[in-house]
N, C-alpha and C positions, 0 to 999 in steps of 0.2 A: 573371183575374188572376192571377197566380205568385205564388208563394211567397218567391222572389229575385229584387231588380233587375237590372235590365241591367247596371249593373256588378260587379254578386256573380256574375251571371256571365260578365260576361270576365274574373273575377278565377278563377273557377274554368277555364276555358279553359286560360287562361297557367297552374298547374300544375306545376309539376312535387316531388317527391316525392323530398328526399335523405336520401339513410340515413347514418344519425349510431353511434357506440359500439360502434366495430368490436375487435372483443377475437383472444388468439393463434390462439384455437380457429377466428377470421376468415381469417386470417391463415393456419392450416395451411392450409383444407378448399379456399379460396376454387383454385389451383390445380389439384386436379379436380371442382371445380362450374364452371368457365369451361368442362373440357373439357367438360364433361357438357352443357352449354349449347350449346354448339356442335354437337355430333355433333345437337341437335336438328334435326329440319323446319321448315325455315320458314311453311308454310303451318300449326302444329301449335299454337293461341291460349292465349297463359297460362291464361286462370279456366281453359283445363280441364285444360291443366294442374295446381291450385291445387281444379278439381271432384275428379279422382286422388287423389290424394293423401286428398281428406277422408272419400273410397267408400272406404279400405284401412281408415279407423280406423274409419271408420259397422261397416265390414263384418266389422272386431276385435270391437266394441260386441258385436254385433248375436251375434257367436258368443261369446261372451262374457256372455251375459243372455239366451240359449238352453241352456248347460251348468245356469249358474248366474243363476239369475233372483235370487239378494237379492245378490250376488255375494260367497258364502262357498261352502262348502263343496268337493269333491270336483269337477276338472273334467280333460277329454284331454289329454293332454304336449300336444298340437299346439295348442291356446286361444292361455296365455301363450307358446310360439311363433310362434303369427300375430301373436297383441301388439309381438311383439314387432320384428319385423321390419313390419306395417303404421307404428310408431314411427316404423321408420329409414326404410322412404319415402317417409312423409308428410314429416320433414321436412327431405328432401332437394331432393322439385317445389317444397318450399314457397318454397324456396333458387334452383328454377330456374325458377319464374312473372317473377321478377322480373325477372333476365334474360335470356329468355325476352323479354317485353318492350321495355325495354329494346333488346335486339337486334333485333328486329322493328319500333322504333317506336312497338307499341302503346299504350303504357303512359297511366293516363289517373288521375282521379282514383275512378270507378267503381272502376274493376279492382283499386286498393289499399283499394273501404272493402269489395270482398267477397275477398279476401283477409286484409283482418283479421276476416269476419267470419266465414271459417272456421277461418282460427287463435282466436277466442272457444270457436265447436263445440267445437273438438278439443281441446282442454283440457281439458275437459266428458268428453269423452270418452278421453281419456287417461288423469286421474282414473278413471274410473270400468270401466277396461283396469286398472292397479295397483294397483285396489282385488278384482280378482276375482280377478286374476295371485300374488293374498299372501294369498287368500279373508279379507280384515278388513269382507267386509260394505259394503252399504250401505244408511242408517240417519241421522238428523237430527247425526253428524258431520256422515258422507263428506256432504249435503250444505252442514252449515254453511263447511268447508272449499273450497271450491268457492266460497263468498264472498272464502275469507280468500288466494286462492292470489297475487294480484301481488304485491308487496313492493314498491313508490318511493317511492321520497328519505323515510322514512319512517314514510309515511304503509303500513292496510294494506285491502288489498280494496276493501266497498266508496265508507268514505271516501275515499278517492284514487281510483277510479269518479266518481265525485260530484266530488267537484275539477274531478276533467276533463270530464265533461261542458260543467259550468257554464262553464269558460274558452270549450270549445271555441260553446256556445251566443253564448257575446257575443265570440265570433272571428264569427260566421252573423250575430249584429246588426253589427257596427258593418260588417262585409260588406257589408248589405240593406240600412242608415240612415243608414250614417256618426256614428254616440256614439262618438265617440272615447274619449272620457270614462268613458260607462263599463265599455269597455274597459281601460282602466289603473287604474279601482275596483276591478274583480275579479285581476289582477291583485297588485294589492298586496292584499286578501283570500286571496289564493290562496299569498303568501312566506310570507304569513305564516301560517298555516293558518290562520288562519278560520273560510277553506268545510269 
């Protein structure tokens, strides 16, 4: 017995990601990123691009953790430089993976989920690298800071995540069971900040 109905599975197959919210920086970087994406071999899997960028951040995190386990104190000069390189490298590869997927016709909901999962992991790795570079240490304040990283429409961190999680599962319920009433109820609650 599956978790999703046939209708929901058909919806997943037809799903297409549509990027929104372009900024002036996106328009500034797009020519370079388009050029870089055109130089990638077509056999290169987009998920491998995502994973390579994430591994760069993991490597910089491990170097920082090795030289400063509590993210406080002096580290060799190359550690913050390596962290800075890893951030730029990750950012470029994070932009290229989607372009490669669209270019090769291999974009999928699973690939998008993998990309966003690596992004979520990377936020914490980036914060730890910054903490190490600035010698501010890692304690309860750092852990709480990780929870409130993403401000969205006036909400912060955990509250925004909880609302998004609830709305996502309401959409899945609608796709799987066809209960439009439940979806509209959740949208009204989210819209009024009740969730």
